[in-house]
C-alpha positions, 0 to 999 in steps of 0.5 A: 500500500502506498504511503502518503504524507499530508503535510498540512492539515487542520484536524485540530480545528472546530470542524473536527470537534466531534470526530477528529480522532476517528478522522486521524485513525482513518488516515493512519489506516490508509497509510497516511501520516499527518501534520496538524497545523496551528493557526493561533495559540489554541489550535497550536496547543490542540495540534500537540495534544493530538500528537500525544493522543497517538503517541507520535505514531504518524501524527505530528504538529506545527505551531503558528499564528496565521496572519488573518488571526492578527485581526478580529473579524468574520471572513466568508470563505469559499474553497473555489472562489470561481464556483458560486455553487459551493457553500460559504464557510464563515471563519471567525478570527481572534485578533490575537496578539503574538507572544514569542515566549508562549509559542517558543514554549510549545515549539520546543515540544518534541511532537512539533516538526515545524513552525506554521502556519505563518506568513502574509495575507493581503487578500482579506483586507477590508474597506476602511482597513489601515492597510500599510499598518496591517502589512507592517504588523504581518511582516513584523510577526513573520520575522519573529516566527523566523527567529523562533524557527531558527531558535528551535531548528525547525522548518516553516510552513508559510502561508502567502496570498497576494503577497509573493513579492513582499514574502520573497523580499522578507525571506531574503532579509531574515534567512530561515535556516531550515526553509520548509514549504510555501503552503498552498502555492497558487503563484506562477511557475516563474514565481515558484522558481524563485522560491525553489532557488532559495531552498523552499518546497512547494505545497500542492493540494486540492486546488490542483484538481479544480482545473488544468490551470495548475498543470504547468506548475506541477510539470515545471516544479521538480518532483523532489521539491513537491510536498502534498497536503489537504489544508483540511477542512478546506480545499477539498479535491475533486470528486469530493469538492463541496464536502468537508476535506480530510487527510484521507483525501490527500491521495487524490492530490497525489493522483493529480500529480501522478497524472500530470507528471506521467508517473505512477501513484506509487512513484509519487507517494514514494517521492513526496513522502520522502520529501516530507520526511526529510523536510521535517527531519523524520528520516532515520 
């Protein structure tokens, strides 16, 4: 049975409040390892709790503060913004203030394999926002997370939406030591090349199954630099689009990569799982 690695999941979110352990067991039974990724202090702690529940057997954690969580608001999210038939999901953000010491304490837990989800998000600004101030705060917090990642010696899971140019400049300035992955990458293959040159991997998820517009990126990015992810409960791949996403669906992402690359599913599983394990320092 092929072994897969969902490098970016959120089974630690409220969408899985009733059945999170069942969902993770289903993934493990299907040969899928999972990193649950924090988006604020509470979900970062919950990600670590899941590691302990499974004694670290294929379940790992990442801790971070998503840039949209720096402001308190309600965001209406649709997995595919071009598909108006999809249900709208409300995301309530917390307006959390970043506390370096609190995140450092969690990041030192042996079950934590990465720092994230952190980054820049210029997509969700609203009318009346002080955009220069919000951008400056996002950059400040990201710089602090780079410092934290370097202190604990762990790679980063970087979120970026409508901000790739600024992210490249910032990463050149602060130089993360372990690099990591540009999660849910939706830029051009030329932009991807700039991140590849700096040592970053590219995260591919269910977005790639929505149309063939993602195919060139998959073709252009070397297989040894691709990791696969679900970003569940969001971005559910075809044919389950519109349902709640879960780690077991990462196989569908791998199938898409295999189809575009002209390789077998076993080859994609072996390569992307190896990429993930090396990135997270899990190679024995």
